[in-house]
TORDO-262417 format. One record per residue (C-alpha): residue number from 1; residue in three letters; chain; x, y, z. Coordinates in Angstrom, 1 decimal. Example, Ala and Ser with C-alpha at 12.3 -4.5 7.8 and 13.67 -1.06 7.14 Angstrom:
// TORDO-262417
<sevo nr="1" rest="ALA" kette="A" u="12.3" v="-4.5" w="7.8"/>
<sevo nr="2" rest="SER" kette="A" u="13.7" v="-1.1" w="7.1"/>
This chain:
// TORDO-262417
<sevo nr="1" rest="LYS" kette="A" u="7.8" v="0.5" w="9.7"/>
<sevo nr="2" rest="GLN" kette="A" u="11.5" v="0.4" w="11.8"/>
<sevo nr="3" rest="TRP" kette="A" u="13.1" v="3.0" w="9.5"/>
<sevo nr="4" rest="TYR" kette="A" u="10.0" v="5.4" w="9.9"/>
<sevo nr="5" rest="GLN" kette="A" u="10.4" v="4.9" w="13.9"/>
<sevo nr="6" rest="ARG" kette="A" u="14.5" v="5.7" w="13.5"/>
<sevo nr="7" rest="ARG" kette="A" u="14.2" v="8.3" w="11.3"/>
<sevo nr="8" rest="VAL" kette="A" u="11.3" v="10.4" w="13.8"/>
<sevo nr="9" rest="ALA" kette="A" u="13.8" v="9.6" w="16.9"/>
<sevo nr="10" rest="ILE" kette="A" u="16.8" v="11.2" w="14.9"/>
<sevo nr="11" rest="THR" kette="A" u="14.6" v="14.1" w="13.5"/>
<sevo nr="12" rest="ALA" kette="A" u="13.3" v="14.7" w="17.2"/>
<sevo nr="13" rest="GLY" kette="A" u="16.6" v="14.9" w="18.5"/>
<sevo nr="14" rest="GLU" kette="A" u="19.2" v="12.5" w="20.3"/>
<sevo nr="15" rest="ASN" kette="A" u="17.5" v="12.5" w="23.7"/>
<sevo nr="16" rest="CYS" kette="A" u="14.3" v="11.2" w="22.2"/>
<sevo nr="17" rest="ARG" kette="A" u="12.7" v="7.9" w="22.8"/>
<sevo nr="18" rest="TYR" kette="A" u="11.3" v="6.0" w="20.1"/>
<sevo nr="19" rest="MET" kette="A" u="7.4" v="6.8" w="19.3"/>
<sevo nr="20" rest="HIS" kette="A" u="5.0" v="3.9" w="19.1"/>
<sevo nr="21" rest="LEU" kette="A" u="3.8" v="4.5" w="15.6"/>
<sevo nr="22" rest="ASP" kette="A" u="0.9" v="1.9" w="14.9"/>
<sevo nr="23" rest="PHE" kette="A" u="-1.0" v="3.5" w="12.3"/>
<sevo nr="24" rest="ILE" kette="A" u="1.5" v="2.5" w="9.6"/>
<sevo nr="25" rest="PRO" kette="A" u="-1.2" v="0.2" w="7.3"/>
<sevo nr="26" rest="VAL" kette="A" u="-0.2" v="-3.2" w="6.2"/>
<sevo nr="27" rest="THR" kette="A" u="1.6" v="-2.9" w="2.9"/>
<sevo nr="28" rest="TYR" kette="A" u="2.4" v="-5.2" w="0.2"/>
<sevo nr="29" rest="ILE" kette="A" u="4.5" v="-4.6" w="-3.4"/>
<sevo nr="30" rest="LEU" kette="A" u="2.4" v="-6.3" w="-6.1"/>
<sevo nr="31" rest="PRO" kette="A" u="3.4" v="-8.3" w="-8.1"/>
<sevo nr="32" rest="ALA" kette="A" u="5.8" v="-9.5" w="-6.0"/>
<sevo nr="33" rest="ASP" kette="A" u="3.9" v="-10.0" w="-2.8"/>
<sevo nr="34" rest="TYR" kette="A" u="0.5" v="-10.7" w="-4.6"/>
<sevo nr="35" rest="ASN" kette="A" u="0.0" v="-14.4" w="-2.9"/>
<sevo nr="36" rest="ILE" kette="A" u="0.9" v="-12.7" w="0.7"/>
<sevo nr="37" rest="PHE" kette="A" u="-1.5" v="-9.7" w="0.0"/>
<sevo nr="38" rest="VAL" kette="A" u="-4.2" v="-12.6" w="-0.6"/>
<sevo nr="39" rest="GLU" kette="A" u="-3.7" v="-14.2" w="2.5"/>
<sevo nr="40" rest="GLU" kette="A" u="-4.1" v="-10.7" w="4.3"/>
<sevo nr="41" rest="PHE" kette="A" u="-7.4" v="-9.8" w="2.1"/>
<sevo nr="42" rest="ARG" kette="A" u="-8.9" v="-13.3" w="2.9"/>
<sevo nr="43" rest="LYS" kette="A" u="-8.4" v="-12.3" w="6.6"/>
<sevo nr="44" rest="ASN" kette="A" u="-10.1" v="-9.5" w="6.4"/>
<sevo nr="45" rest="PRO" kette="A" u="-12.5" v="-9.3" w="3.2"/>
<sevo nr="46" rest="THR" kette="A" u="-14.3" v="-6.2" w="4.2"/>
<sevo nr="47" rest="SER" kette="A" u="-11.5" v="-4.0" w="4.0"/>
<sevo nr="48" rest="THR" kette="A" u="-10.8" v="-1.4" w="1.6"/>
<sevo nr="49" rest="TRP" kette="A" u="-7.1" v="-1.3" w="-0.1"/>
<sevo nr="50" rest="ILE" kette="A" u="-5.4" v="1.4" w="-1.8"/>
<sevo nr="51" rest="MET" kette="A" u="-3.3" v="0.9" w="-4.8"/>
<sevo nr="52" rest="LYS" kette="A" u="-0.7" v="3.2" w="-5.8"/>
<sevo nr="53" rest="PRO" kette="A" u="1.6" v="2.9" w="-9.1"/>
<sevo nr="54" rest="ASN" kette="A" u="5.5" v="3.1" w="-8.2"/>
<sevo nr="55" rest="ALA" kette="A" u="6.7" v="5.3" w="-11.6"/>
<sevo nr="56" rest="LYS" kette="A" u="3.5" v="8.1" w="-11.6"/>
<sevo nr="57" rest="ALA" kette="A" u="3.1" v="11.2" w="-9.9"/>
<sevo nr="58" rest="ARG" kette="A" u="0.3" v="13.8" w="-9.3"/>
<sevo nr="59" rest="GLY" kette="A" u="-2.2" v="11.1" w="-8.5"/>
<sevo nr="60" rest="ILE" kette="A" u="-2.0" v="9.2" w="-11.6"/>
<sevo nr="61" rest="GLY" kette="A" u="-3.1" v="5.6" w="-11.5"/>
<sevo nr="62" rest="ILE" kette="A" u="-4.8" v="5.4" w="-7.8"/>
<sevo nr="63" rest="PHE" kette="A" u="-7.6" v="3.4" w="-6.9"/>
<sevo nr="64" rest="LEU" kette="A" u="-9.2" v="1.5" w="-4.3"/>
<sevo nr="65" rest="ILE" kette="A" u="-10.6" v="-2.0" w="-4.3"/>
<sevo nr="66" rest="ASN" kette="A" u="-12.7" v="-4.2" w="-2.0"/>
<sevo nr="67" rest="LYS" kette="A" u="-12.7" v="-7.2" w="-3.7"/>
<sevo nr="68" rest="LEU" kette="A" u="-10.4" v="-9.6" w="-5.4"/>
<sevo nr="69" rest="SER" kette="A" u="-12.1" v="-9.5" w="-8.6"/>
<sevo nr="70" rest="GLN" kette="A" u="-11.6" v="-5.9" w="-8.9"/>
<sevo nr="71" rest="LEU" kette="A" u="-7.7" v="-6.8" w="-8.7"/>
<sevo nr="72" rest="LYS" kette="A" u="-7.9" v="-9.4" w="-11.4"/>
<sevo nr="73" rest="LYS" kette="A" u="-9.9" v="-7.4" w="-13.9"/>
<sevo nr="74" rest="TRP" kette="A" u="-7.6" v="-3.8" w="-13.2"/>
<sevo nr="75" rest="SER" kette="A" u="-4.7" v="-6.8" w="-14.3"/>
<sevo nr="76" rest="ARG" kette="A" u="-6.7" v="-8.2" w="-17.2"/>
<sevo nr="77" rest="ASP" kette="A" u="-7.6" v="-4.5" w="-18.2"/>
<sevo nr="78" rest="SER" kette="A" u="-4.4" v="-3.6" w="-18.0"/>
<sevo nr="79" rest="ARG" kette="A" u="-2.2" v="-5.8" w="-20.0"/>
<sevo nr="80" rest="GLN" kette="A" u="-4.8" v="-5.7" w="-22.8"/>
<sevo nr="81" rest="MET" kette="A" u="-4.0" v="-1.6" w="-22.7"/>
<sevo nr="82" rest="GLY" kette="A" u="-0.6" v="-2.4" w="-23.5"/>
<sevo nr="83" rest="HIS" kette="A" u="1.0" v="-1.6" w="-20.0"/>
<sevo nr="84" rest="ASN" kette="A" u="4.1" v="-3.2" w="-18.5"/>
<sevo nr="85" rest="PRO" kette="A" u="3.3" v="-6.2" w="-16.9"/>
<sevo nr="86" rest="LYS" kette="A" u="6.6" v="-5.7" w="-14.8"/>
<sevo nr="87" rest="ASP" kette="A" u="5.5" v="-2.0" w="-13.5"/>
<sevo nr="88" rest="THR" kette="A" u="4.9" v="-2.4" w="-9.5"/>
<sevo nr="89" rest="TYR" kette="A" u="2.4" v="-0.9" w="-7.5"/>
<sevo nr="90" rest="VAL" kette="A" u="1.8" v="-0.4" w="-3.7"/>
<sevo nr="91" rest="ILE" kette="A" u="-0.9" v="-2.0" w="-2.1"/>
<sevo nr="92" rest="SER" kette="A" u="-1.7" v="-0.9" w="1.1"/>
<sevo nr="93" rest="ARG" kette="A" u="-5.1" v="-1.1" w="3.4"/>
<sevo nr="94" rest="TYR" kette="A" u="-7.0" v="1.9" w="2.9"/>
<sevo nr="95" rest="ILE" kette="A" u="-7.1" v="4.4" w="6.2"/>
<sevo nr="96" rest="ASP" kette="A" u="-10.8" v="5.8" w="6.1"/>
<sevo nr="97" rest="ASN" kette="A" u="-9.7" v="8.8" w="8.6"/>
<sevo nr="98" rest="PRO" kette="A" u="-6.4" v="9.6" w="9.0"/>
<sevo nr="99" rest="HIS" kette="A" u="-4.8" v="12.0" w="11.4"/>
<sevo nr="100" rest="LEU" kette="A" u="-1.8" v="14.4" w="10.2"/>
<sevo nr="101" rest="ILE" kette="A" u="1.5" v="13.7" w="12.6"/>
């Protein structure tokens, strides 16, 4: 988030003040941040989350979850299909009606 704020300020010019960007969703890297993600998920159990693979493009492998059991099932199924367990994914709280900046 801080990097993005600095980048916006630099792009807008030297006389620009930092913009308050509070729309960037809570984001984790899985599997490394799994325990922290579970804590956050349990604080807001009705939230929807979007999961995106780091090493793919064109929307391949993107899906939504709203239950931890869905994430566990996906993990189990992906291992059975022979996917590399070291593949990393980004998981972010889903923004229902995003606005473009």
